[in-house]
BAFI-3210 file (N, C-alpha, C; in Angstrom, 3 decimals, decimal comma, padded with zeros to 6 digits):
// residues 333
n [1|2|3|4|5|6|7|8|9|10|11|12|13|14|15|16|17|18|19|20|21|22|23|24|25|26|27|28|29|30|31|32|33|34|35|36|37|38|39|40|41|42|43|44|45|46|47|48|49|50|51|52|53|54|55|56|57|58|59|60|61|62|63|64|65|66|67|68|69|70|71|72|73|74|75|76|77|78|79|80|81|82|83|84|85|86|87|88|89|90|91|92|93|94|95|96|97|98|99|100|101|102|103|104|105|106|107|108|109|110|111|112|113|114|115|116|117|118|119|120|121|122|123|124|125|126|127|128|129|130|131|132|133|134|135|136|137|138|139|140|141|142|143|144|145|146|147|148|149|150|151|152|153|154|155|156|157|158|159|160|161|162|163|164|165|166|167|168|169|170|171|172|173|174|175|176|177|178|179|180|181|182|183|184|185|186|187|188|189|190|191|192|193|194|195|196|197|198|199|200|201|202|203|204|205|206|207|208|209|210|211|212|213|214|215|216|217|218|219|220|221|222|223|224|225|226|227|228|229|230|231|232|233|234|235|236|237|238|239|240|241|242|243|244|245|246|247|248|249|250|251|252|253|254|255|256|257|258|259|260|261|262|263|264|265|266|267|268|269|270|271|272|273|274|275|276|277|278|279|280|281|282|283|284|285|286|287|288|289|290|291|292|293|294|295|296|297|298|299|300|301|302|303|304|305|306|307|308|309|310|311|312|313|314|315|316|317|318|319|320|321|322|323|324|325|326|327|328|329|330|331|332|333]
n.u [118,613|117,452|116,509|114,311|114,806|112,595|111,236|112,929|112,776|110,035|109,208|109,995|108,372|105,741|105,737|105,943|103,528|101,748|102,356|101,530|098,799|098,161|098,138|099,433|101,452|102,473|100,995|099,790|101,880|103,732|102,265|102,067|104,782|105,271|103,560|104,793|107,207|106,325|105,305|107,568|108,612|108,807|106,743|105,914|108,164|109,998|108,916|109,117|111,843|112,240|110,893|111,326|109,782|107,218|107,853|108,736|110,970|109,780|110,952|113,478|115,934|115,665|115,758|118,336|119,122|119,689|119,272|121,805|123,890|123,555|121,047|120,753|119,806|121,352|123,061|123,596|125,812|127,427|127,423|126,402|124,135|120,530|119,518|117,557|117,196|117,576|117,360|118,110|116,178|113,749|111,477|108,887|109,119|111,198|109,876|107,824|109,377|110,488|108,156|107,448|109,576|109,070|106,693|107,664|109,350|107,473|106,211|108,431|108,893|106,577|107,161|109,331|108,041|106,573|108,504|110,895|109,888|107,956|105,177|101,650|099,664|096,602|093,506|091,136|087,877|086,781|084,746|084,703|083,645|084,603|084,876|084,891|086,636|089,624|091,608|094,378|095,956|098,731|099,647|101,069|101,649|100,620|098,953|096,227|095,975|097,877|098,209|099,085|100,233|099,734|100,917|100,143|100,710|100,617|100,957|101,655|100,122|099,847|101,980|102,925|102,727|101,573|103,895|105,741|107,334|108,301|108,697|110,649|112,783|113,417|114,410|116,457|117,888|117,896|116,564|116,016|115,576|113,348|111,305|108,933|110,071|112,274|110,854|108,898|110,378|111,734|109,556|108,423|110,508|110,347|108,063|105,587|102,458|101,724|100,174|099,929|098,767|097,147|096,415|096,296|095,565|093,016|091,455|091,104|092,533|091,145|090,994|089,244|086,149|085,573|083,319|081,119|079,709|076,779|076,319|074,071|071,113|070,401|067,580|066,719|065,679|067,780|069,935|072,359|074,826|075,093|075,052|077,380|079,342|079,032|079,682|082,290|084,008|084,190|085,380|087,861|088,914|089,057|090,896|093,169|093,484|093,936|096,372|098,139|097,887|098,987|101,559|102,310|101,897|102,914|102,692|099,957|098,305|096,444|093,000|091,877|089,765|088,519|087,837|086,393|087,273|085,213|084,043|086,560|087,358|088,819|091,579|090,596|088,238|089,411|090,981|088,961|087,638|089,585|089,913|087,358|087,137|089,451|091,435|089,795|089,018|091,222|093,197|094,921|095,880|096,748|096,876|098,955|099,702|101,551|101,903|102,338|102,422|099,666|098,553|098,284|096,150|094,145|093,939|093,115|090,607|089,431|089,179|086,936|084,806|084,886|084,966|084,050|084,731|087,445|088,371|088,289|090,242|092,562|095,792|097,868|100,449|103,906|106,317|109,573|111,610|110,662|110,158|112,264|112,427|109,971|110,229|112,358|111,115|109,309|111,013|112,788|111,498]
n.v [112,588|113,311|116,129|116,943|118,695|120,219|120,604|122,292|124,578|125,247|125,416|127,899|129,558|128,759|129,437|132,193|132,731|132,011|133,977|136,246|135,811|136,263|138,948|142,345|145,356|145,861|144,244|143,968|144,584|142,561|140,321|140,669|140,459|137,840|136,405|136,992|135,647|132,984|132,671|132,483|130,037|126,855|124,560|122,044|121,118|121,090|119,119|116,971|116,558|115,740|113,318|110,794|109,772|107,272|105,055|102,112|099,464|096,566|094,135|091,806|092,318|094,995|096,110|095,620|093,262|089,777|086,215|084,202|081,225|079,950|080,581|083,057|086,461|088,954|092,026|092,866|094,289|095,101|092,863|092,821|092,139|092,674|096,026|097,753|100,465|102,303|104,950|107,526|108,733|108,441|106,724|105,851|105,750|103,882|101,660|101,267|100,619|098,219|096,676|096,602|095,129|092,775|091,881|091,184|089,084|087,265|086,516|085,398|083,146|081,731|081,031|079,317|077,223|076,120|075,616|074,505|072,727|071,407|071,761|072,223|075,047|075,741|077,112|078,735|079,811|076,582|076,645|079,193|082,190|084,026|086,697|087,044|087,506|085,606|083,013|080,803|077,571|075,285|072,156|068,867|066,590|064,106|064,564|064,055|061,466|059,798|056,845|056,350|058,464|061,905|065,196|068,252|071,679|074,574|077,963|080,780|083,812|087,214|088,851|086,756|084,290|081,486|078,851|080,139|080,643|082,773|086,052|087,835|086,164|085,093|087,336|088,277|086,042|083,219|081,314|078,661|078,885|080,578|079,649|077,086|075,264|073,367|071,501|070,628|069,408|067,380|065,887|065,016|063,487|061,380|060,129|061,385|062,876|066,324|069,247|072,693|075,204|078,478|080,543|083,314|084,729|086,287|088,225|090,541|093,659|096,628|099,778|102,296|103,496|106,867|109,028|111,393|114,040|115,829|119,279|120,417|122,294|125,382|126,347|128,017|131,008|132,345|135,084|136,053|137,052|136,162|133,381|133,123|133,817|131,702|129,467|129,967|129,169|126,216|125,914|127,231|125,643|123,149|123,786|124,281|121,776|120,175|121,252|120,560|117,787|117,296|118,118|116,229|113,801|113,825|112,363|111,272|108,251|105,973|105,390|102,319|099,429|096,367|093,247|090,394|086,901|084,352|082,060|081,864|083,861|084,155|082,777|080,511|079,852|079,285|076,991|075,136|075,115|074,077|071,579|070,440|070,402|069,292|067,889|066,046|064,466|063,138|060,232|059,230|057,178|058,145|061,412|064,118|067,016|070,023|072,808|076,291|078,714|080,857|079,216|076,795|077,338|077,694|075,093|073,824|074,979|073,813|071,107|070,460|071,092|069,378|066,891|064,147|063,188|063,683|062,022|059,568|059,820|061,136|061,116|061,467|060,722|060,925|060,358|059,129|060,287|062,754|064,010|065,468|067,710|068,995|069,624|071,377|073,514|074,438|075,351|077,163|079,225]
n.w [112,384|109,167|107,123|104,526|101,388|100,493|102,864|104,319|102,766|102,666|105,320|106,702|105,166|105,751|108,456|108,272|106,987|108,998|110,893|109,564|109,424|112,037|112,245|111,953|111,690|109,104|107,411|104,850|103,115|103,749|103,016|100,258|099,520|100,300|098,615|096,206|096,558|096,744|094,179|092,694|093,278|092,121|092,950|092,076|090,690|092,761|094,456|092,778|092,677|095,252|095,469|093,293|090,136|090,360|088,680|087,591|086,410|084,536|084,438|085,584|084,423|083,788|086,324|086,793|088,040|088,780|089,169|090,430|089,886|092,297|093,022|094,164|094,473|092,727|091,941|088,584|087,732|089,934|091,552|094,076|096,866|097,026|097,637|099,817|100,697|098,408|097,658|099,783|102,555|101,279|101,871|101,095|098,300|098,047|099,138|097,274|095,081|095,967|096,128|093,437|092,374|093,744|092,516|090,011|090,712|091,640|089,227|088,042|089,655|089,076|086,428|086,872|088,191|086,117|084,080|085,276|087,184|085,859|086,180|085,694|084,908|086,217|085,612|087,733|088,853|087,709|085,898|084,928|083,295|080,315|080,946|083,723|086,936|087,570|089,099|089,809|090,102|090,552|089,157|089,112|086,358|087,010|089,144|089,715|088,979|090,082|091,833|094,400|096,208|097,079|097,274|098,820|098,785|100,767|101,098|103,368|104,698|103,337|100,908|099,422|096,809|094,803|095,020|096,622|099,814|101,355|100,385|101,204|101,899|099,423|098,076|099,772|100,618|099,107|096,318|097,089|099,829|100,019|098,328|097,264|095,666|096,191|097,815|096,041|093,956|095,363|096,293|093,856|092,857|094,595|093,885|094,300|093,419|092,814|094,097|094,033|095,961|095,770|097,757|098,346|096,150|095,675|094,470|091,714|090,723|089,511|087,825|089,506|088,394|087,384|088,938|087,912|089,447|089,202|089,735|092,189|091,778|093,337|094,693|096,623|098,386|099,383|099,930|097,478|098,292|100,943|100,501|099,022|100,891|102,663|101,064|100,518|102,543|102,637|100,103|100,332|102,337|101,057|099,039|100,566|101,753|099,498|098,683|100,795|100,654|098,163|098,692|100,625|099,284|096,389|094,046|093,217|093,324|091,209|091,866|092,968|092,605|094,018|092,582|093,476|093,323|092,304|094,691|095,706|097,398|099,736|101,688|103,042|101,647|099,202|099,759|100,343|097,891|096,130|097,268|096,834|094,014|093,006|094,803|096,198|094,125|093,352|092,605|094,459|097,198|099,635|100,997|101,474|103,358|103,268|105,024|105,625|108,186|107,936|106,075|107,356|109,060|107,192|106,289|108,644|108,883|106,726|107,434|109,373|107,713|105,610|106,749|106,704|104,135|104,275|106,329|105,148|103,224|104,095|105,596|108,451|108,637|107,715|105,183|106,002|104,466|103,733|106,079|107,288|105,634|106,079|108,761|108,545|107,216|109,174|111,167|110,011|108,620]
ca.u [117,435|117,659|115,362|114,301|114,989|111,341|110,876|113,750|112,324|108,641|108,966|109,937|107,242|104,547|105,834|105,619|102,091|101,072|102,561|100,695|097,417|097,970|098,003|100,643|101,375|102,749|100,416|099,573|103,192|104,301|101,482|102,468|106,134|105,191|102,967|105,815|108,167|105,697|105,140|108,859|108,999|108,109|106,501|105,877|109,543|110,615|108,432|109,624|113,216|112,208|110,438|111,363|108,547|106,977|107,857|109,785|111,057|108,892|111,765|114,678|117,006|115,466|116,235|119,758|119,325|119,505|119,591|123,012|123,780|123,151|119,692|120,808|119,540|122,535|123,131|124,327|127,061|128,271|127,421|125,945|122,751|119,530|119,559|116,226|117,327|118,268|117,372|118,016|115,070|112,595|110,990|107,743|109,629|111,925|108,899|107,169|110,371|110,558|106,925|107,514|110,495|108,384|105,762|108,468|109,816|106,314|106,082|109,618|108,666|105,580|107,865|110,118|107,113|106,187|109,643|111,826|109,172|107,015|103,810|100,677|098,892|095,190|092,680|089,940|086,994|086,905|083,689|084,704|083,387|085,745|084,973|084,940|087,968|090,100|092,862|094,962|096,824|099,675|099,557|101,910|100,911|099,939|098,369|094,925|095,984|098,832|097,389|099,659|100,339|099,622|101,339|099,514|101,484|099,853|101,794|101,016|099,424|100,689|102,187|103,400|101,804|101,860|105,298|106,605|107,142|108,543|109,342|111,854|113,869|113,811|115,194|117,646|118,653|117,979|115,326|115,777|115,050|112,085|110,282|108,543|110,662|112,950|109,836|108,225|111,304|111,965|108,337|108,263|111,548|109,942|106,848|104,366|101,796|101,862|099,261|100,389|097,655|097,432|095,320|096,245|095,094|091,578|090,756|091,893|092,335|090,902|090,885|087,904|085,593|085,333|081,901|080,924|078,519|076,200|076,034|072,640|070,642|069,946|066,362|066,298|065,642|068,885|070,659|073,580|075,995|075,184|075,406|078,788|080,171|078,938|080,376|083,711|084,775|084,597|086,279|089,203|089,374|089,415|092,123|094,263|093,660|094,558|097,772|098,906|097,888|099,960|102,880|102,585|101,890|102,890|102,324|098,719|098,130|095,092|092,094|091,598|088,713|088,801|086,810|086,745|087,167|084,095|084,340|087,972|087,549|089,651|092,370|089,763|087,390|090,276|091,342|087,767|087,354|090,565|089,588|086,137|087,234|090,685|092,017|088,844|088,881|092,503|093,196|095,916|095,400|097,089|097,087|099,826|099,680|102,635|101,334|103,132|101,770|098,212|098,130|097,851|094,814|093,215|093,745|092,314|089,240|088,939|088,925|085,566|083,823|084,933|085,473|083,747|085,559|088,844|088,688|088,482|091,343|093,719|096,653|098,772|101,809|104,809|107,408|110,799|112,443|110,135|109,998|113,297|112,113|108,870|110,804|113,145|110,169|108,741|112,001|113,570|110,677]
ca.v [112,598|114,239|116,930|117,045|120,021|120,969|120,976|123,441|125,760|125,594|125,648|129,332|130,179|128,492|130,235|133,567|132,780|131,985|135,278|137,213|135,568|136,809|140,396|143,123|146,700|145,856|142,976|143,964|144,548|141,225|139,380|140,849|139,918|136,384|135,905|137,092|134,564|131,721|132,609|132,165|128,683|125,822|123,497|120,753|120,710|120,814|117,829|115,947|116,261|115,068|111,942|110,456|109,149|105,880|104,360|101,117|098,452|095,407|092,919|091,777|092,979|096,431|096,453|095,244|092,159|088,440|085,124|083,490|079,763|079,501|081,046|084,297|087,667|089,808|093,097|092,354|095,044|095,131|091,575|093,011|091,758|093,729|097,124|098,360|101,923|102,738|106,416|107,922|109,604|108,276|105,400|105,462|105,406|102,617|100,595|101,021|099,934|096,853|095,987|096,369|094,004|091,589|091,411|090,532|087,812|086,365|085,977|084,569|081,862|081,020|080,448|078,182|076,118|075,499|075,166|073,659|071,689|070,769|071,828|072,856|076,131|075,409|078,268|078,538|078,646|075,719|076,988|080,659|082,785|084,754|088,054|087,144|087,383|084,222|082,715|079,577|076,736|074,504|070,720|067,981|065,850|062,947|064,967|063,431|060,053|059,027|055,981|056,132|059,598|063,269|066,228|069,561|072,718|075,791|079,001|081,604|085,040|088,317|089,090|085,552|083,636|080,074|078,505|080,895|080,617|084,130|086,914|088,413|085,188|084,978|088,514|088,482|084,810|082,530|080,666|077,446|079,253|081,299|079,069|075,695|074,441|072,162|070,561|070,069|068,512|066,207|065,088|064,371|062,445|060,235|059,527|062,070|063,903|067,596|070,368|073,911|076,135|079,903|081,065|084,774|085,316|086,295|089,254|091,327|095,091|097,435|101,194|102,702|104,464|108,197|109,392|112,831|114,476|117,056|120,237|120,582|123,680|125,938|127,091|128,760|132,467|132,887|136,130|135,574|137,451|135,258|132,070|133,175|133,768|130,348|128,532|130,309|128,443|124,882|126,017|127,535|124,460|122,138|124,229|124,072|120,332|119,677|121,674|119,737|116,418|117,254|118,190|114,951|112,707|114,536|111,462|110,609|107,032|105,706|104,728|100,985|098,658|094,931|092,336|089,114|085,703|083,525|080,887|081,903|085,202|084,123|081,541|079,388|079,486|078,708|075,631|074,303|074,986|073,166|070,238|069,941|070,254|068,625|066,928|064,974|063,630|062,498|058,775|058,855|056,517|059,021|062,819|064,760|068,474|070,817|074,149|077,231|079,891|080,916|078,070|075,777|077,695|077,409|073,644|073,506|075,374|072,842|069,788|070,202|071,282|068,210|065,869|062,773|062,879|063,737|060,839|058,452|060,000|061,853|060,490|062,428|060,185|061,475|059,456|059,585|061,094|064,118|064,551|066,462|068,923|069,649|070,181|072,518|074,578|074,987|075,997|078,196|080,356]
ca.w [111,507|108,069|106,718|103,074|100,821|100,447|104,225|104,676|102,028|102,936|106,742|107,027|104,471|106,540|109,677|107,890|106,725|110,296|111,519|108,859|109,815|113,372|112,126|112,161|111,090|107,662|106,967|103,403|102,458|103,946|102,219|098,860|099,365|100,419|097,380|095,165|096,799|096,387|092,732|092,067|093,663|091,359|093,926|091,388|090,410|094,058|094,921|091,864|093,085|096,541|095,250|091,868|089,638|090,738|087,393|087,778|085,338|084,670|084,293|086,422|083,682|083,944|087,666|086,804|088,964|088,227|090,095|090,015|089,864|093,629|093,278|094,932|093,699|092,748|090,951|087,427|087,529|091,136|092,240|095,446|097,148|096,862|098,600|099,943|100,761|097,194|097,758|101,184|102,963|100,397|102,264|100,276|096,973|098,195|099,353|095,986|094,247|096,490|095,731|091,991|092,198|094,255|091,491|088,972|091,272|091,646|087,866|087,807|090,331|088,266|085,274|087,357|088,472|084,853|083,274|086,029|087,939|084,924|086,673|084,805|085,495|086,053|085,913|088,559|088,908|086,535|084,947|084,821|081,989|079,774|081,484|085,184|087,540|087,704|089,769|089,263|090,931|089,751|089,421|088,319|085,334|087,607|090,426|089,929|088,553|090,871|092,694|095,729|097,139|096,564|098,220|098,622|099,456|101,031|101,710|104,392|104,309|102,884|099,474|098,743|095,898|094,563|094,850|097,529|101,261|101,865|099,388|101,802|101,803|098,012|097,711|100,617|100,796|097,817|095,878|097,868|101,145|099,972|097,466|097,499|094,604|096,716|098,265|094,864|093,253|096,214|096,289|092,552|092,770|095,416|093,364|094,694|092,640|093,535|093,847|094,702|096,114|095,603|098,587|098,475|094,893|095,955|093,696|090,778|090,920|088,318|088,162|089,912|087,445|087,931|088,993|087,759|090,180|088,690|090,810|092,439|091,646|094,605|094,402|097,801|098,247|100,162|099,192|096,833|099,084|102,085|099,993|098,607|102,103|103,213|100,172|100,419|103,562|102,180|098,954|100,847|103,072|100,063|098,375|101,500|101,900|098,267|098,664|101,732|100,143|097,076|099,311|101,296|098,318|095,112|092,957|093,623|092,553|090,729|092,799|092,474|093,263|094,014|092,091|094,094|092,496|092,771|095,535|096,102|097,928|100,942|101,729|103,477|100,509|098,173|100,171|100,181|096,460|095,532|097,754|096,182|092,562|092,582|095,741|096,496|092,932|093,063|092,771|095,466|098,418|100,758|100,658|102,460|103,291|103,852|105,128|106,410|108,760|107,777|105,288|108,306|109,521|106,090|106,288|109,826|108,545|105,743|108,027|109,847|106,645|104,723|107,671|106,292|102,970|104,657|107,137|104,226|102,280|104,620|106,601|109,071|108,636|106,708|104,864|106,659|103,570|103,645|107,416|107,551|104,894|106,752|109,978|108,109|106,920|110,408|112,015|109,352|108,149]
c.u [117,639|116,369|115,434|114,410|113,708|110,910|111,632|113,256|110,943|108,371|108,953|108,780|105,963|104,548|105,454|104,127|101,309|101,184|101,682|099,247|097,118|097,840|099,305|100,544|101,562|102,190|100,270|100,885|103,834|103,580|101,866|103,829|106,116|104,600|103,974|106,835|107,591|105,556|106,428|109,370|108,163|107,916|106,486|107,288|110,267|110,207|108,974|111,045|113,222|111,762|110,426|110,051|108,444|106,821|109,034|109,813|110,089|109,620|112,939|115,832|116,898|115,924|117,743|120,055|119,100|119,819|120,809|122,807|123,388|121,731|119,641|120,583|120,732|122,455|124,041|125,664|127,990|128,383|126,923|124,511|121,821|119,631|118,187|116,311|118,158|118,382|117,175|116,829|113,861|111,977|109,832|108,190|110,371|110,970|108,188|108,118|110,477|109,333|106,928|108,439|109,828|107,397|106,498|108,933|108,678|106,142|107,257|109,444|107,616|106,244|108,688|109,219|106,747|107,380|110,552|111,131|108,146|105,589|102,921|099,905|097,416|094,337|091,481|089,196|087,030|085,869|083,595|084,387|084,604|085,956|085,137|086,361|088,339|091,372|093,418|095,732|097,797|099,570|100,568|101,032|100,090|099,215|097,055|094,914|096,962|098,067|097,864|099,600|100,331|100,075|100,730|100,292|100,654|100,758|100,986|100,364|100,401|100,806|102,608|102,301|102,274|103,347|106,245|106,296|107,280|109,290|110,651|113,035|114,335|114,750|116,502|118,484|118,825|116,647|115,000|115,160|113,640|110,997|109,989|109,225|111,431|111,972|109,213|109,122|111,553|110,742|108,170|109,301|111,141|108,555|105,542|103,774|101,809|100,763|099,746|099,223|098,123|096,425|095,248|095,791|093,564|090,780|091,698|091,581|092,144|090,751|089,436|087,358|085,318|083,849|081,789|079,602|078,038|075,909|074,538|072,260|070,062|068,748|065,884|066,328|066,755|069,630|071,989|074,813|076,212|075,611|076,878|079,715|080,194|079,745|081,870|084,548|085,153|085,526|087,703|089,784|089,840|090,721|093,330|094,558|094,338|096,038|098,618|098,966|098,910|101,378|103,263|102,734|101,807|102,465|101,100|098,474|096,665|094,268|091,671|090,431|088,998|087,589|087,177|086,459|086,127|084,578|085,805|088,325|088,369|090,496|091,544|088,864|088,211|090,619|090,154|087,487|088,308|090,323|088,416|086,360|088,484|091,113|091,077|088,660|090,169|092,433|094,107|095,276|095,627|097,366|097,864|099,775|100,944|102,153|102,201|102,245|100,253|097,688|097,668|096,455|093,769|092,913|092,877|090,848|088,609|088,467|087,490|084,520|083,775|085,411|085,249|084,638|087,028|089,261|088,992|089,779|092,627|094,478|097,605|100,210|102,608|105,908|108,691|111,630|111,948|110,024|111,007|113,001|110,969|109,376|111,629|112,238|109,682|109,762|112,692|112,743|109,868]
c.v [113,662|114,940|117,139|118,491|120,826|121,404|122,226|124,709|126,207|125,916|127,131|130,044|129,993|129,279|131,679|133,720|132,810|133,334|136,336|137,073|136,133|138,334|141,113|144,438|146,701|144,596|142,898|143,840|143,168|140,201|139,453|140,235|138,390|135,768|135,932|135,965|133,222|131,567|132,222|130,775|127,688|124,613|122,129|120,238|120,336|119,447|116,700|115,551|115,454|113,621|111,656|109,808|107,693|105,041|103,393|100,120|097,297|094,095|092,975|092,484|094,492|096,929|096,223|094,225|090,839|087,424|084,381|081,982|079,176|079,937|082,316|085,489|088,617|090,867|092,654|093,072|094,979|093,781|091,656|092,515|092,954|094,752|097,781|099,882|102,437|104,251|106,785|108,865|109,517|106,906|104,953|105,009|104,074|101,444|100,252|100,286|098,473|096,046|095,676|095,198|092,707|091,016|090,681|089,161|086,799|085,713|085,054|083,181|081,052|080,324|079,233|076,972|075,379|074,889|074,184|072,501|070,953|070,703|072,533|073,929|075,900|076,594|077,870|079,871|077,845|076,044|078,499|081,103|083,594|086,086|088,129|086,983|085,918|084,165|081,443|078,844|076,036|073,038|069,970|067,192|064,724|063,283|064,242|061,945|059,187|058,168|055,901|057,370|060,935|064,233|067,566|070,593|073,998|076,805|079,828|082,854|086,078|088,401|087,837|084,949|082,198|079,846|079,211|080,562|082,034|084,938|087,492|087,463|085,014|086,128|088,576|087,224|084,113|081,849|079,419|077,767|079,808|080,706|077,615|074,735|073,236|071,096|069,839|069,052|067,242|065,289|064,338|063,270|061,192|059,711|060,162|062,846|065,181|068,567|071,556|074,902|077,585|080,712|082,574|085,474|085,321|087,286|089,844|092,799|095,784|098,878|101,562|103,726|105,796|108,527|110,904|113,222|115,794|118,014|120,448|122,047|124,151|126,839|127,916|130,265|133,123|133,935|135,606|135,892|136,518|133,861|132,019|133,107|132,364|129,354|128,776|129,490|127,040|124,915|126,291|126,335|123,372|122,503|123,976|122,586|119,731|120,032|120,777|118,286|116,283|117,324|116,854|113,811|113,305|113,668|110,659|109,408|106,832|105,031|103,392|100,362|097,172|094,146|090,931|087,934|084,769|082,263|080,790|083,256|085,287|082,849|080,324|078,908|078,786|077,256|074,685|074,062|073,984|071,742|069,648|069,590|069,499|067,526|065,759|064,023|062,900|061,000|058,317|058,241|057,399|060,431|063,465|066,269|069,047|072,255|075,019|078,360|079,835|079,800|076,930|076,058|077,435|075,910|073,216|073,872|074,381|071,546|069,586|070,305|070,084|066,994|064,455|062,347|062,798|062,518|059,648|058,577|060,516|061,033|061,524|061,934|060,787|060,455|059,990|060,502|062,523|064,776|065,660|067,771|069,684|070,301|071,421|073,726|075,233|075,767|077,173|079,421|080,916]
c.w [110,437|107,710|105,226|102,638|100,858|101,830|104,652|104,001|102,476|104,399|107,082|106,336|105,267|107,854|109,390|107,641|108,030|110,989|110,879|109,273|111,198|113,340|112,407|111,425|109,581|107,015|105,452|102,660|102,564|103,083|100,754|098,599|099,407|099,155|096,238|095,310|096,375|094,877|092,028|092,441|092,861|092,272|093,276|091,126|091,691|094,574|094,070|092,248|094,379|096,414|093,756|091,426|090,061|089,472|087,388|086,627|085,589|084,415|085,262|085,747|083,806|085,302|087,806|087,898|088,233|089,314|089,565|090,102|091,217|093,981|094,103|094,013|093,850|091,653|089,808|087,202|088,735|091,826|093,666|095,627|096,979|097,986|098,645|099,902|099,589|097,154|099,224|101,396|102,043|100,654|101,383|098,889|097,021|098,377|098,051|095,037|094,658|096,064|094,234|091,681|092,656|093,250|090,371|089,453|091,335|090,273|087,532|088,435|089,583|087,077|085,691|087,649|087,191|084,124|084,025|086,742|087,081|085,464|085,653|085,576|085,173|086,502|086,776|088,680|087,601|085,472|084,729|083,400|081,562|080,490|082,998|085,723|087,757|088,527|089,143|090,346|089,990|090,152|088,569|087,354|085,940|088,901|090,718|089,604|089,332|091,884|094,137|096,630|096,410|097,646|097,827|099,426|099,562|101,727|102,706|103,830|103,775|101,377|098,720|097,881|095,672|094,323|095,795|098,988|101,802|100,807|099,926|101,692|100,365|097,644|098,483|100,833|099,442|097,506|096,691|099,223|101,059|099,115|097,848|096,526|095,142|097,198|097,075|094,164|094,055|096,192|094,972|092,348|093,537|095,045|093,798|093,508|093,460|093,105|094,680|094,755|095,990|096,424|098,722|097,205|094,936|095,114|092,655|091,036|089,582|088,751|088,441|088,918|088,119|087,831|088,926|088,416|089,611|089,844|090,948|092,354|092,972|094,326|095,584|097,516|099,030|099,349|098,664|097,656|100,260|101,640|099,585|099,802|102,690|102,377|100,120|101,381|103,096|100,977|099,392|101,576|102,114|099,373|099,264|101,660|100,679|098,205|099,566|101,276|099,019|097,624|099,936|100,307|096,909|093,944|093,369|092,723|092,172|091,824|092,195|093,239|093,073|093,523|092,555|093,164|093,112|093,492|095,942|096,713|099,204|100,895|102,117|102,337|099,431|098,500|099,973|098,701|095,810|096,011|096,969|094,719|092,107|093,566|096,003|095,322|092,570|093,357|093,908|096,709|099,634|100,242|101,791|102,259|103,927|103,835|106,019|106,917|108,551|106,878|106,167|108,833|108,441|106,032|107,471|109,590|107,578|106,417|108,513|108,745|105,694|105,504|107,155|105,124|103,362|105,482|106,236|103,432|102,910|105,651|107,155|109,083|107,501|106,428|105,494|105,772|103,461|105,012|107,697|106,839|105,561|108,044|109,660|107,838|108,200|111,215|111,342|109,005|109,304]
res [x|x|x|x|x|x|x|x|x|x|x|x|x|x|x|x|x|x|x|x|x|x|x|x|x|x|x|x|x|x|x|x|x|x|x|x|x|x|x|x|x|x|x|x|x|x|x|x|x|x|x|x|x|x|x|x|x|x|x|x|x|x|x|x|x|x|x|x|x|x|x|x|x|x|x|x|x|x|x|x|x|x|x|x|x|x|x|x|x|x|x|x|x|x|x|x|x|x|x|x|x|x|x|x|x|x|x|x|x|x|x|x|x|x|x|x|x|x|x|x|x|x|x|x|x|x|x|x|x|x|x|x|x|x|x|x|x|x|x|x|x|x|x|x|x|x|x|x|x|x|x|x|x|x|x|x|x|x|x|x|x|x|x|x|x|x|x|x|x|x|x|x|x|x|x|x|x|x|x|x|x|x|x|x|x|x|x|x|x|x|x|x|x|x|x|x|x|x|x|x|x|x|x|x|x|x|x|x|x|x|x|x|x|x|x|x|x|x|x|x|x|x|x|x|x|x|x|x|x|x|x|x|x|x|x|x|x|x|x|x|x|x|x|x|x|x|x|x|x|x|x|x|x|x|x|x|x|x|x|x|x|x|x|x|x|x|x|x|x|x|x|x|x|x|x|x|x|x|x|x|x|x|x|x|x|x|x|x|x|x|x|x|x|x|x|x|x|x|x|x|x|x|x|x|x|x|x|x|x|x|x|x|x|x|x|x|x|x|x|x|x|x|x|x|x|x|x|x|x|x|x|x|x]
***
């Protein structure tokens, strides 16, 4: 197990501080020497070296990665697969880097759905105002007009979004393994209309507004000296807490709040909304669902709520040509 530079430097200091607090003959002299030592240590600079800024590129090119002709993510200079532990002993930084790359890949898959699969991005709620939070789904040109068959794809829970089965597979394996694109292309080749749900896009995040609290006036007759002694404890405690928080998390991130999307605040709500406003209005005689993981639960939740409509329109049979792909999904992911 490795120990970071700041831990090696600050550990003996904290031990010395604890010893001083216990008392001793040269307490004043030691305290003065310790304060002098602390004044010569640039803690901000020390922490900066221990954890680089959480400032990551917003493009694959910026990360120096690209998908090759096999759909595999590779470093543009070394040709190596993605490396999670880019910086040793910096798990939080590595995780933030991975999440930043994942957001770029999500947008990349959206582009593939539109450009390679010729799907249309449809905003929801359908009657959303300009200012309210929105989500979206993807549909083929004939999704609502195809008279024969419609295929609906629903991914599972977590960070995945429309068009994905598993982000980990996209990054570590290839696009065919981790995305719904092979399913979509095969279905369209065989004459299916296609609707791709986006059940995890339930809210947008905005920065939490800062609330300025006005200090309350103390009109009591409490002596100033007594009030000062009482107030000194929480101030010292807060100062100590802030110091340790800065040491633990030197790059404090913005406080965010979630604004939920109307009638799409959960995967279950999303599935019902898409059924009511799109699938139920489709001309297809048969509707087929391909669902992975929690997407299956969202579909199961949909069934009793729209049972009458679903009995008239839904079939559990699968065409032999698509059966192997559905089996592949269940066994591989």
